[in-house]
PyMOL Python script that loads the backbone (N, CA, C, O; Angstrom):
from pymol import cmd

cmd.read_pdbstr("""\
ATOM      1  N   MET A   1      -9.873 -11.949  19.084  1.00  0.00           N
ATOM      2  CA  MET A   1     -10.438 -11.383  18.349  1.00  0.00           C
ATOM      3  C   MET A   1     -12.406 -11.562  18.915  1.00  0.00           C
ATOM      4  O   MET A   1     -13.276 -10.692  18.965  1.00  0.00           O
ATOM      5  N   GLU A   2     -12.468 -12.991  19.233  1.00  0.00           N
ATOM      6  CA  GLU A   2     -13.707 -13.154  19.485  1.00  0.00           C
ATOM      7  C   GLU A   2     -14.138 -12.625  20.738  1.00  0.00           C
ATOM      8  O   GLU A   2     -15.312 -12.276  20.863  1.00  0.00           O
ATOM      9  N   ASN A   3     -13.456 -12.541  21.530  1.00  0.00           N
ATOM     10  CA  ASN A   3     -13.727 -11.429  23.089  1.00  0.00           C
ATOM     11  C   ASN A   3     -13.946 -10.290  22.668  1.00  0.00           C
ATOM     12  O   ASN A   3     -14.744  -9.627  23.332  1.00  0.00           O
ATOM     13  N   LEU A   4     -13.450  -9.774  21.673  1.00  0.00           N
ATOM     14  CA  LEU A   4     -13.793  -8.081  21.451  1.00  0.00           C
ATOM     15  C   LEU A   4     -15.334  -8.474  20.839  1.00  0.00           C
ATOM     16  O   LEU A   4     -16.283  -7.811  21.259  1.00  0.00           O
ATOM     17  N   ALA A   5     -15.572  -9.522  19.876  1.00  0.00           N
ATOM     18  CA  ALA A   5     -16.806  -9.112  19.202  1.00  0.00           C
ATOM     19  C   ALA A   5     -17.721  -9.704  20.152  1.00  0.00           C
ATOM     20  O   ALA A   5     -18.894  -9.534  19.820  1.00  0.00           O
ATOM     21  N   ALA A   6     -17.542 -10.406  21.331  1.00  0.00           N
ATOM     22  CA  ALA A   6     -18.466 -10.999  22.235  1.00  0.00           C
ATOM     23  C   ALA A   6     -18.716  -9.789  23.041  1.00  0.00           C
ATOM     24  O   ALA A   6     -19.881  -9.559  23.364  1.00  0.00           O
ATOM     25  N   LEU A   7     -17.539  -8.780  23.501  1.00  0.00           N
ATOM     26  CA  LEU A   7     -17.871  -7.827  24.395  1.00  0.00           C
ATOM     27  C   LEU A   7     -18.954  -6.508  23.718  1.00  0.00           C
ATOM     28  O   LEU A   7     -19.790  -5.789  24.265  1.00  0.00           O
ATOM     29  N   ALA A   8     -18.500  -6.606  22.373  1.00  0.00           N
ATOM     30  CA  ALA A   8     -19.435  -5.743  21.241  1.00  0.00           C
ATOM     31  C   ALA A   8     -20.779  -6.251  21.299  1.00  0.00           C
ATOM     32  O   ALA A   8     -21.704  -5.447  21.418  1.00  0.00           O
ATOM     33  N   ARG A   9     -21.006  -7.517  21.230  1.00  0.00           N
ATOM     34  CA  ARG A   9     -21.974  -7.941  21.258  1.00  0.00           C
ATOM     35  C   ARG A   9     -22.462  -8.061  19.681  1.00  0.00           C
ATOM     36  O   ARG A   9     -23.637  -7.965  19.327  1.00  0.00           O
ATOM     37  N   ILE A  10     -21.468  -8.263  18.908  1.00  0.00           N
ATOM     38  CA  ILE A  10     -21.497  -8.671  17.304  1.00  0.00           C
ATOM     39  C   ILE A  10     -21.269  -9.949  16.809  1.00  0.00           C
ATOM     40  O   ILE A  10     -20.686 -10.790  17.494  1.00  0.00           O
ATOM     41  N   GLU A  11     -21.687 -10.186  15.641  1.00  0.00           N
ATOM     42  CA  GLU A  11     -20.773 -11.259  14.890  1.00  0.00           C
ATOM     43  C   GLU A  11     -20.502 -10.778  13.729  1.00  0.00           C
ATOM     44  O   GLU A  11     -20.992 -10.001  12.910  1.00  0.00           O
ATOM     45  N   LEU A  12     -19.157 -11.752  13.928  1.00  0.00           N
ATOM     46  CA  LEU A  12     -17.997 -11.566  12.660  1.00  0.00           C
ATOM     47  C   LEU A  12     -17.893 -12.672  12.209  1.00  0.00           C
ATOM     48  O   LEU A  12     -17.921 -13.698  12.888  1.00  0.00           O
ATOM     49  N   THR A  13     -17.712 -12.594  10.569  1.00  0.00           N
ATOM     50  CA  THR A  13     -17.616 -13.511   9.883  1.00  0.00           C
ATOM     51  C   THR A  13     -15.775 -13.598   9.514  1.00  0.00           C
ATOM     52  O   THR A  13     -14.962 -12.683   9.382  1.00  0.00           O
ATOM     53  N   GLU A  14     -15.603 -15.081   9.433  1.00  0.00           N
ATOM     54  CA  GLU A  14     -14.050 -14.919   9.449  1.00  0.00           C
ATOM     55  C   GLU A  14     -12.891 -14.251   8.392  1.00  0.00           C
ATOM     56  O   GLU A  14     -11.670 -14.381   8.304  1.00  0.00           O
ATOM     57  N   GLY A  15     -13.923 -13.459   7.627  1.00  0.00           N
ATOM     58  CA  GLY A  15     -13.075 -12.553   6.595  1.00  0.00           C
ATOM     59  C   GLY A  15     -13.143 -11.167   7.474  1.00  0.00           C
ATOM     60  O   GLY A  15     -12.225 -10.347   7.451  1.00  0.00           O
ATOM     61  N   GLU A  16     -14.186 -11.022   8.152  1.00  0.00           N
ATOM     62  CA  GLU A  16     -14.447  -9.370   9.304  1.00  0.00           C
ATOM     63  C   GLU A  16     -13.200  -9.405  10.111  1.00  0.00           C
ATOM     64  O   GLU A  16     -12.400  -8.492  10.314  1.00  0.00           O
ATOM     65  N   LYS A  17     -13.184 -10.785  10.585  1.00  0.00           N
ATOM     66  CA  LYS A  17     -12.031 -10.848  11.823  1.00  0.00           C
ATOM     67  C   LYS A  17     -11.008 -10.870  11.292  1.00  0.00           C
ATOM     68  O   LYS A  17     -10.297 -10.217  12.056  1.00  0.00           O
ATOM     69  N   LYS A  18     -10.380 -11.195  10.437  1.00  0.00           N
ATOM     70  CA  LYS A  18      -9.118 -11.110   9.499  1.00  0.00           C
ATOM     71  C   LYS A  18      -8.804  -9.839   9.501  1.00  0.00           C
ATOM     72  O   LYS A  18      -7.767  -9.359   9.958  1.00  0.00           O
ATOM     73  N   ASP A  19     -10.021  -9.052   8.801  1.00  0.00           N
ATOM     74  CA  ASP A  19      -9.692  -7.837   8.231  1.00  0.00           C
ATOM     75  C   ASP A  19      -9.662  -6.705   9.410  1.00  0.00           C
ATOM     76  O   ASP A  19      -9.071  -5.632   9.285  1.00  0.00           O
ATOM     77  N   LEU A  20     -10.428  -7.126  10.640  1.00  0.00           N
ATOM     78  CA  LEU A  20     -10.469  -6.298  12.054  1.00  0.00           C
ATOM     79  C   LEU A  20      -9.015  -6.411  12.438  1.00  0.00           C
ATOM     80  O   LEU A  20      -8.295  -5.418  12.546  1.00  0.00           O
ATOM     81  N   LEU A  21      -8.648  -7.505  12.619  1.00  0.00           N
ATOM     82  CA  LEU A  21      -7.165  -7.982  13.065  1.00  0.00           C
ATOM     83  C   LEU A  21      -5.997  -7.086  12.481  1.00  0.00           C
ATOM     84  O   LEU A  21      -5.101  -6.534  13.120  1.00  0.00           O
ATOM     85  N   SER A  22      -6.252  -7.069  10.906  1.00  0.00           N
ATOM     86  CA  SER A  22      -5.448  -6.479  10.195  1.00  0.00           C
ATOM     87  C   SER A  22      -5.340  -4.847  10.498  1.00  0.00           C
ATOM     88  O   SER A  22      -4.340  -4.137  10.604  1.00  0.00           O
ATOM     89  N   ASP A  23      -6.693  -4.541  10.593  1.00  0.00           N
ATOM     90  CA  ASP A  23      -6.773  -2.639  10.876  1.00  0.00           C
ATOM     91  C   ASP A  23      -6.207  -2.478  12.211  1.00  0.00           C
ATOM     92  O   ASP A  23      -5.498  -1.509  12.484  1.00  0.00           O
ATOM     93  N   MET A  24      -6.538  -3.531  13.181  1.00  0.00           N
ATOM     94  CA  MET A  24      -6.031  -3.138  14.622  1.00  0.00           C
ATOM     95  C   MET A  24      -4.100  -3.280  14.798  1.00  0.00           C
ATOM     96  O   MET A  24      -3.292  -2.720  15.539  1.00  0.00           O
ATOM     97  N   ASP A  25      -3.992  -4.178  13.850  1.00  0.00           N
ATOM     98  CA  ASP A  25      -2.381  -3.868  13.678  1.00  0.00           C
ATOM     99  C   ASP A  25      -1.889  -3.193  13.103  1.00  0.00           C
ATOM    100  O   ASP A  25      -0.670  -3.212  13.277  1.00  0.00           O
ATOM    101  N   SER A  26      -2.396  -2.205  12.105  1.00  0.00           N
ATOM    102  CA  SER A  26      -2.162  -0.759  11.605  1.00  0.00           C
ATOM    103  C   SER A  26      -2.114   0.143  13.021  1.00  0.00           C
ATOM    104  O   SER A  26      -1.092   0.577  13.553  1.00  0.00           O
ATOM    105  N   ILE A  27      -3.430   0.300  13.465  1.00  0.00           N
ATOM    106  CA  ILE A  27      -3.351   0.941  14.272  1.00  0.00           C
ATOM    107  C   ILE A  27      -2.332   1.290  15.645  1.00  0.00           C
ATOM    108  O   ILE A  27      -1.917   2.287  16.237  1.00  0.00           O
ATOM    109  N   LEU A  28      -2.211  -0.343  15.743  1.00  0.00           N
ATOM    110  CA  LEU A  28      -1.174  -0.403  17.299  1.00  0.00           C
ATOM    111  C   LEU A  28       0.384   0.082  16.407  1.00  0.00           C
ATOM    112  O   LEU A  28       1.236   0.715  17.030  1.00  0.00           O
ATOM    113  N   GLY A  29       0.549  -0.197  15.321  1.00  0.00           N
ATOM    114  CA  GLY A  29       1.923   0.410  15.068  1.00  0.00           C
ATOM    115  C   GLY A  29       2.139   1.798  14.516  1.00  0.00           C
ATOM    116  O   GLY A  29       3.217   2.286  14.177  1.00  0.00           O
ATOM    117  N   TYR A  30       0.707   2.468  14.471  1.00  0.00           N
ATOM    118  CA  TYR A  30       1.131   3.740  14.373  1.00  0.00           C
ATOM    119  C   TYR A  30       1.166   4.250  15.640  1.00  0.00           C
ATOM    120  O   TYR A  30       1.951   5.170  15.868  1.00  0.00           O
ATOM    121  N   VAL A  31       0.468   3.828  16.500  1.00  0.00           N
ATOM    122  CA  VAL A  31       0.765   4.172  17.881  1.00  0.00           C
ATOM    123  C   VAL A  31       1.999   4.033  18.480  1.00  0.00           C
ATOM    124  O   VAL A  31       2.501   4.884  19.215  1.00  0.00           O
ATOM    125  N   LYS A  32       2.570   2.824  18.138  1.00  0.00           N
ATOM    126  CA  LYS A  32       3.968   2.759  18.757  1.00  0.00           C
ATOM    127  C   LYS A  32       4.913   3.837  17.696  1.00  0.00           C
ATOM    128  O   LYS A  32       6.054   4.050  18.105  1.00  0.00           O
ATOM    129  N   GLN A  33       4.706   4.193  17.009  1.00  0.00           N
ATOM    130  CA  GLN A  33       5.453   4.909  15.836  1.00  0.00           C
ATOM    131  C   GLN A  33       5.338   6.195  16.362  1.00  0.00           C
ATOM    132  O   GLN A  33       6.404   6.810  16.324  1.00  0.00           O
ATOM    133  N   ILE A  34       4.237   6.909  16.924  1.00  0.00           N
ATOM    134  CA  ILE A  34       4.198   8.174  17.786  1.00  0.00           C
ATOM    135  C   ILE A  34       4.778   7.747  19.219  1.00  0.00           C
ATOM    136  O   ILE A  34       5.516   8.609  19.693  1.00  0.00           O
ATOM    137  N   GLU A  35       4.644   6.867  19.829  1.00  0.00           N
ATOM    138  CA  GLU A  35       5.417   6.620  21.069  1.00  0.00           C
ATOM    139  C   GLU A  35       7.145   6.865  20.934  1.00  0.00           C
ATOM    140  O   GLU A  35       7.827   7.457  21.770  1.00  0.00           O
ATOM    141  N   ASN A  36       7.579   6.328  19.823  1.00  0.00           N
ATOM    142  CA  ASN A  36       8.835   6.466  19.772  1.00  0.00           C
ATOM    143  C   ASN A  36       9.460   7.632  19.267  1.00  0.00           C
ATOM    144  O   ASN A  36      10.687   7.697  19.332  1.00  0.00           O
ATOM    145  N   MET A  37       8.702   8.715  18.692  1.00  0.00           N
ATOM    146  CA  MET A  37       8.950   9.987  18.274  1.00  0.00           C
ATOM    147  C   MET A  37       9.720  11.054  19.215  1.00  0.00           C
ATOM    148  O   MET A  37       9.183  11.295  20.297  1.00  0.00           O
ATOM    149  N   LYS A  38      10.734  11.608  18.952  1.00  0.00           N
ATOM    150  CA  LYS A  38      11.255  12.819  19.889  1.00  0.00           C
ATOM    151  C   LYS A  38      10.379  13.689  19.959  1.00  0.00           C
ATOM    152  O   LYS A  38       9.459  13.473  19.169  1.00  0.00           O
ATOM    153  N   VAL A  39      10.269  14.545  20.540  1.00  0.00           N
ATOM    154  CA  VAL A  39       9.446  15.610  20.502  1.00  0.00           C
ATOM    155  C   VAL A  39      10.177  17.208  20.909  1.00  0.00           C
ATOM    156  O   VAL A  39      10.585  17.451  22.045  1.00  0.00           O
ATOM    157  N   GLU A  40      10.230  17.967  20.035  1.00  0.00           N
ATOM    158  CA  GLU A  40      11.690  18.899  19.965  1.00  0.00           C
ATOM    159  C   GLU A  40      10.937  20.266  21.254  1.00  0.00           C
ATOM    160  O   GLU A  40       9.949  20.162  21.982  1.00  0.00           O
ATOM    161  N   ASN A  41      11.503  20.947  21.153  1.00  0.00           N
ATOM    162  CA  ASN A  41      10.732  22.342  22.193  1.00  0.00           C
ATOM    163  C   ASN A  41       9.957  22.983  21.325  1.00  0.00           C
ATOM    164  O   ASN A  41      10.245  23.550  20.271  1.00  0.00           O
ATOM    165  N   THR A  42       8.770  22.811  21.967  1.00  0.00           N
ATOM    166  CA  THR A  42       7.584  23.526  21.423  1.00  0.00           C
ATOM    167  C   THR A  42       7.188  24.746  22.277  1.00  0.00           C
ATOM    168  O   THR A  42       6.015  25.022  22.531  1.00  0.00           O
ATOM    169  N   GLU A  43       8.221  25.435  22.690  1.00  0.00           N
ATOM    170  CA  GLU A  43       8.116  26.797  23.272  1.00  0.00           C
ATOM    171  C   GLU A  43       8.271  27.598  22.334  1.00  0.00           C
ATOM    172  O   GLU A  43       9.294  27.746  21.666  1.00  0.00           O
ATOM    173  N   SER A  44       6.727  28.456  22.178  1.00  0.00           N
ATOM    174  CA  SER A  44       6.755  29.825  21.051  1.00  0.00           C
ATOM    175  C   SER A  44       7.220  30.924  21.329  1.00  0.00           C
ATOM    176  O   SER A  44       7.238  31.283  22.507  1.00  0.00           O
ATOM    177  N   GLU A  45       7.701  31.719  20.339  1.00  0.00           N
ATOM    178  CA  GLU A  45       8.264  32.975  20.811  1.00  0.00           C
ATOM    179  C   GLU A  45       6.695  33.684  21.077  1.00  0.00           C
ATOM    180  O   GLU A  45       6.894  34.806  21.541  1.00  0.00           O
ATOM    181  N   TYR A  46       5.703  33.503  20.987  1.00  0.00           N
ATOM    182  CA  TYR A  46       4.688  34.458  21.676  1.00  0.00           C
ATOM    183  C   TYR A  46       4.167  33.636  23.300  1.00  0.00           C
ATOM    184  O   TYR A  46       4.030  32.432  23.517  1.00  0.00           O
ATOM    185  N   LYS A  47       4.023  34.478  23.978  1.00  0.00           N
ATOM    186  CA  LYS A  47       3.991  34.295  25.430  1.00  0.00           C
ATOM    187  C   LYS A  47       2.240  33.770  25.578  1.00  0.00           C
ATOM    188  O   LYS A  47       1.329  34.540  25.277  1.00  0.00           O
ATOM    189  N   VAL A  48       1.995  32.362  26.084  1.00  0.00           N
ATOM    190  CA  VAL A  48       0.661  32.356  25.993  1.00  0.00           C
ATOM    191  C   VAL A  48       0.449  32.304  27.102  1.00  0.00           C
ATOM    192  O   VAL A  48       1.233  31.625  27.764  1.00  0.00           O
ATOM    193  N   TYR A  49      -0.548  32.900  27.722  1.00  0.00           N
ATOM    194  CA  TYR A  49      -1.581  33.021  29.181  1.00  0.00           C
ATOM    195  C   TYR A  49      -2.920  33.185  29.318  1.00  0.00           C
ATOM    196  O   TYR A  49      -3.583  33.652  28.392  1.00  0.00           O
ATOM    197  N   ASN A  50      -3.360  32.894  30.251  1.00  0.00           N
ATOM    198  CA  ASN A  50      -4.614  32.883  30.367  1.00  0.00           C
ATOM    199  C   ASN A  50      -5.131  34.295  30.612  1.00  0.00           C
ATOM    200  O   ASN A  50      -4.483  35.227  31.091  1.00  0.00           O
ATOM    201  N   VAL A  51      -6.446  34.308  30.194  1.00  0.00           N
ATOM    202  CA  VAL A  51      -6.996  35.677  30.994  1.00  0.00           C
ATOM    203  C   VAL A  51      -8.070  35.637  31.413  1.00  0.00           C
ATOM    204  O   VAL A  51      -9.003  35.132  30.787  1.00  0.00           O
ATOM    205  N   TRP A  52      -8.188  36.213  32.681  1.00  0.00           N
ATOM    206  CA  TRP A  52      -9.229  35.589  33.580  1.00  0.00           C
ATOM    207  C   TRP A  52      -9.686  37.287  34.110  1.00  0.00           C
ATOM    208  O   TRP A  52      -8.982  38.297  34.108  1.00  0.00           O
ATOM    209  N   ARG A  53     -10.824  37.147  34.449  1.00  0.00           N
ATOM    210  CA  ARG A  53     -11.582  38.215  34.704  1.00  0.00           C
ATOM    211  C   ARG A  53     -11.903  38.174  36.283  1.00  0.00           C
ATOM    212  O   ARG A  53     -12.195  37.004  36.531  1.00  0.00           O
ATOM    213  N   GLU A  54     -11.966  38.855  37.310  1.00  0.00           N
ATOM    214  CA  GLU A  54     -12.446  39.059  38.528  1.00  0.00           C
ATOM    215  C   GLU A  54     -14.100  38.620  38.421  1.00  0.00           C
ATOM    216  O   GLU A  54     -14.890  38.898  37.519  1.00  0.00           O
ATOM    217  N   ASP A  55     -14.345  37.793  39.736  1.00  0.00           N
ATOM    218  CA  ASP A  55     -15.726  37.470  39.744  1.00  0.00           C
ATOM    219  C   ASP A  55     -16.368  38.732  40.293  1.00  0.00           C
ATOM    220  O   ASP A  55     -15.607  39.369  41.021  1.00  0.00           O
ATOM    221  N   THR A  56     -17.503  39.220  40.137  1.00  0.00           N
ATOM    222  CA  THR A  56     -17.942  40.201  40.615  1.00  0.00           C
ATOM    223  C   THR A  56     -19.587  39.565  40.934  1.00  0.00           C
ATOM    224  O   THR A  56     -20.139  38.666  40.298  1.00  0.00           O
ATOM    225  N   VAL A  57     -20.078  40.238  41.963  1.00  0.00           N
ATOM    226  CA  VAL A  57     -21.406  39.831  42.722  1.00  0.00           C
ATOM    227  C   VAL A  57     -22.392  40.951  42.336  1.00  0.00           C
ATOM    228  O   VAL A  57     -22.277  42.149  42.594  1.00  0.00           O
ATOM    229  N   GLU A  58     -23.258  40.407  41.752  1.00  0.00           N
ATOM    230  CA  GLU A  58     -24.238  41.567  40.780  1.00  0.00           C
ATOM    231  C   GLU A  58     -25.660  41.199  41.666  1.00  0.00           C
ATOM    232  O   GLU A  58     -26.246  40.165  41.345  1.00  0.00           O
ATOM    233  N   VAL A  59     -26.291  42.141  42.917  1.00  0.00           N
ATOM    234  CA  VAL A  59     -27.253  42.096  43.567  1.00  0.00           C
ATOM    235  C   VAL A  59     -28.272  41.879  42.739  1.00  0.00           C
ATOM    236  O   VAL A  59     -28.183  42.613  41.755  1.00  0.00           O
ATOM    237  N   ARG A  60     -29.197  41.186  42.721  1.00  0.00           N
ATOM    238  CA  ARG A  60     -30.447  41.183  41.917  1.00  0.00           C
ATOM    239  C   ARG A  60     -31.627  40.901  43.068  1.00  0.00           C
ATOM    240  O   ARG A  60     -31.538  40.064  43.967  1.00  0.00           O
ATOM    241  N   GLU A  61     -32.656  41.720  42.847  1.00  0.00           N
ATOM    242  CA  GLU A  61     -33.824  41.689  43.680  1.00  0.00           C
ATOM    243  C   GLU A  61     -34.803  40.386  42.878  1.00  0.00           C
ATOM    244  O   GLU A  61     -35.086  40.328  41.681  1.00  0.00           O
ATOM    245  N   PHE A  62     -35.108  39.614  43.748  1.00  0.00           N
ATOM    246  CA  PHE A  62     -35.875  38.637  43.052  1.00  0.00           C
ATOM    247  C   PHE A  62     -37.249  38.505  44.203  1.00  0.00           C
ATOM    248  O   PHE A  62     -36.938  38.584  45.392  1.00  0.00           O
ATOM    249  N   SER A  63     -38.304  38.365  43.960  1.00  0.00           N
ATOM    250  CA  SER A  63     -39.284  37.934  44.660  1.00  0.00           C
ATOM    251  C   SER A  63     -40.325  37.182  43.850  1.00  0.00           C
ATOM    252  O   SER A  63     -40.302  37.109  42.621  1.00  0.00           O
ATOM    253  N   LYS A  64     -41.358  36.558  44.738  1.00  0.00           N
ATOM    254  CA  LYS A  64     -42.474  35.799  44.062  1.00  0.00           C
ATOM    255  C   LYS A  64     -43.020  36.231  42.938  1.00  0.00           C
ATOM    256  O   LYS A  64     -43.107  35.743  41.812  1.00  0.00           O
ATOM    257  N   GLU A  65     -43.478  37.510  43.555  1.00  0.00           N
ATOM    258  CA  GLU A  65     -44.440  38.197  42.986  1.00  0.00           C
ATOM    259  C   GLU A  65     -43.651  38.838  41.375  1.00  0.00           C
ATOM    260  O   GLU A  65     -44.149  38.987  40.259  1.00  0.00           O
ATOM    261  N   LEU A  66     -42.620  39.032  41.757  1.00  0.00           N
ATOM    262  CA  LEU A  66     -41.631  39.578  40.293  1.00  0.00           C
ATOM    263  C   LEU A  66     -41.585  38.336  39.323  1.00  0.00           C
ATOM    264  O   LEU A  66     -41.723  38.539  38.117  1.00  0.00           O
ATOM    265  N   ILE A  67     -41.429  37.288  39.715  1.00  0.00           N
ATOM    266  CA  ILE A  67     -41.550  36.050  38.832  1.00  0.00           C
ATOM    267  C   ILE A  67     -42.638  35.614  38.381  1.00  0.00           C
ATOM    268  O   ILE A  67     -42.715  35.500  37.158  1.00  0.00           O
ATOM    269  N   THR A  68     -43.769  35.248  39.189  1.00  0.00           N
ATOM    270  CA  THR A  68     -44.830  34.897  38.691  1.00  0.00           C
ATOM    271  C   THR A  68     -45.709  36.208  38.037  1.00  0.00           C
ATOM    272  O   THR A  68     -46.788  36.029  37.471  1.00  0.00           O
ATOM    273  N   GLY A  69     -45.242  37.212  38.159  1.00  0.00           N
ATOM    274  CA  GLY A  69     -45.549  38.161  36.982  1.00  0.00           C
ATOM    275  C   GLY A  69     -45.388  38.205  35.951  1.00  0.00           C
ATOM    276  O   GLY A  69     -46.206  38.787  35.239  1.00  0.00           O
ATOM    277  N   GLN A  70     -44.404  37.684  35.486  1.00  0.00           N
ATOM    278  CA  GLN A  70     -44.077  37.362  34.322  1.00  0.00           C
ATOM    279  C   GLN A  70     -44.706  36.183  33.308  1.00  0.00           C
ATOM    280  O   GLN A  70     -44.222  35.935  32.204  1.00  0.00           O
ATOM    281  N   PHE A  71     -45.329  35.818  33.612  1.00  0.00           N
ATOM    282  CA  PHE A  71     -46.314  34.378  33.494  1.00  0.00           C
ATOM    283  C   PHE A  71     -47.803  35.045  33.069  1.00  0.00           C
ATOM    284  O   PHE A  71     -48.264  35.921  33.800  1.00  0.00           O
ATOM    285  N   SER A  72     -48.395  34.701  32.115  1.00  0.00           N
ATOM    286  CA  SER A  72     -49.855  35.438  31.623  1.00  0.00           C
ATOM    287  C   SER A  72     -50.789  34.539  32.486  1.00  0.00           C
ATOM    288  O   SER A  72     -51.778  35.050  33.012  1.00  0.00           O
ATOM    289  N   GLU A  73     -50.451  32.947  32.681  1.00  0.00           N
ATOM    290  CA  GLU A  73     -51.293  32.294  33.108  1.00  0.00           C
ATOM    291  C   GLU A  73     -51.102  31.344  34.388  1.00  0.00           C
ATOM    292  O   GLU A  73     -50.366  30.358  34.354  1.00  0.00           O
ATOM    293  N   ALA A  74     -51.820  31.725  35.497  1.00  0.00           N
ATOM    294  CA  ALA A  74     -51.432  30.942  36.847  1.00  0.00           C
ATOM    295  C   ALA A  74     -52.765  30.237  37.099  1.00  0.00           C
ATOM    296  O   ALA A  74     -53.805  30.587  36.541  1.00  0.00           O
ATOM    297  N   GLN A  75     -52.676  29.169  38.017  1.00  0.00           N
ATOM    298  CA  GLN A  75     -53.688  28.730  38.380  1.00  0.00           C
ATOM    299  C   GLN A  75     -53.406  27.629  39.639  1.00  0.00           C
ATOM    300  O   GLN A  75     -52.684  26.633  39.601  1.00  0.00           O
ATOM    301  N   ASP A  76     -54.250  28.161  40.811  1.00  0.00           N
ATOM    302  CA  ASP A  76     -53.790  27.543  42.069  1.00  0.00           C
ATOM    303  C   ASP A  76     -52.181  27.247  42.601  1.00  0.00           C
ATOM    304  O   ASP A  76     -51.633  26.188  42.907  1.00  0.00           O
ATOM    305  N   ARG A  77     -51.685  28.626  42.573  1.00  0.00           N
ATOM    306  CA  ARG A  77     -50.081  28.601  42.751  1.00  0.00           C
ATOM    307  C   ARG A  77     -49.305  28.314  41.785  1.00  0.00           C
ATOM    308  O   ARG A  77     -48.122  28.534  42.044  1.00  0.00           O
ATOM    309  N   PHE A  78     -49.573  27.794  40.485  1.00  0.00           N
ATOM    310  CA  PHE A  78     -48.958  26.810  39.628  1.00  0.00           C
ATOM    311  C   PHE A  78     -49.081  28.052  38.441  1.00  0.00           C
ATOM    312  O   PHE A  78     -50.008  28.847  38.289  1.00  0.00           O
ATOM    313  N   LEU A  79     -47.977  27.941  37.763  1.00  0.00           N
ATOM    314  CA  LEU A  79     -47.320  28.527  36.242  1.00  0.00           C
ATOM    315  C   LEU A  79     -47.944  27.769  35.118  1.00  0.00           C
ATOM    316  O   LEU A  79     -47.502  26.625  35.010  1.00  0.00           O
ATOM    317  N   LYS A  80     -48.839  28.107  34.272  1.00  0.00           N
ATOM    318  CA  LYS A  80     -48.932  27.947  32.895  1.00  0.00           C
ATOM    319  C   LYS A  80     -47.864  27.644  32.437  1.00  0.00           C
ATOM    320  O   LYS A  80     -46.853  28.171  32.901  1.00  0.00           O
ATOM    321  N   VAL A  81     -47.791  26.800  31.497  1.00  0.00           N
ATOM    322  CA  VAL A  81     -46.425  26.892  30.274  1.00  0.00           C
ATOM    323  C   VAL A  81     -46.805  26.199  29.259  1.00  0.00           C
ATOM    324  O   VAL A  81     -47.633  25.297  29.390  1.00  0.00           O
ATOM    325  N   LYS A  82     -46.321  26.477  28.222  1.00  0.00           N
ATOM    326  CA  LYS A  82     -46.536  25.750  26.872  1.00  0.00           C
ATOM    327  C   LYS A  82     -46.257  24.139  27.040  1.00  0.00           C
ATOM    328  O   LYS A  82     -45.526  23.621  27.884  1.00  0.00           O
ATOM    329  N   LYS A  83     -46.638  23.811  26.534  1.00  0.00           N
ATOM    330  CA  LYS A  83     -46.613  22.024  26.132  1.00  0.00           C
ATOM    331  C   LYS A  83     -45.389  21.703  25.607  1.00  0.00           C
ATOM    332  O   LYS A  83     -45.441  21.954  24.403  1.00  0.00           O
ATOM    333  N   ILE A  84     -44.255  21.249  25.927  1.00  0.00           N
ATOM    334  CA  ILE A  84     -43.215  20.558  25.235  1.00  0.00           C
ATOM    335  C   ILE A  84     -43.236  19.468  25.123  1.00  0.00           C
ATOM    336  O   ILE A  84     -43.168  18.733  26.108  1.00  0.00           O
ATOM    337  N   LEU A  85     -43.342  18.991  23.832  1.00  0.00           N
ATOM    338  CA  LEU A  85     -42.883  17.387  23.461  1.00  0.00           C
ATOM    339  C   LEU A  85     -42.195  17.230  22.005  1.00  0.00           C
ATOM    340  O   LEU A  85     -41.819  16.124  21.616  1.00  0.00           O
TER     341      LEU A  85
END
""", "prot")
cmd.dss("prot")
cmd.show_as("cartoon", "prot")
cmd.util.cbc("prot")
cmd.orient("prot")
C-alpha cells in the first residue's frame, strides 16, 4: 500500500491504508467473480450491421481572394480577428 501511495504522491494514515486495502480486496474479488462468469450466446434475433455511406468528393473553389473577402479587416496581408482569451 505504501508503494501505491508513493506513486500517487499522497500521504495516508494507518486507518486510510486499512480502508483502501479493504476496498481493493472487494474490487479484486468482484473482478474475479466476473472472470468466472460464463457468457451465454448473446446473438440477437435482430441482425446488426454497420451502415456505411460512400465517400464522395465535392469540388469546391477556394481562392485567397474568396477567403480574405470574408474578413472585415485586414492589414499588411494579415487578417484581423476578434481577441480570444
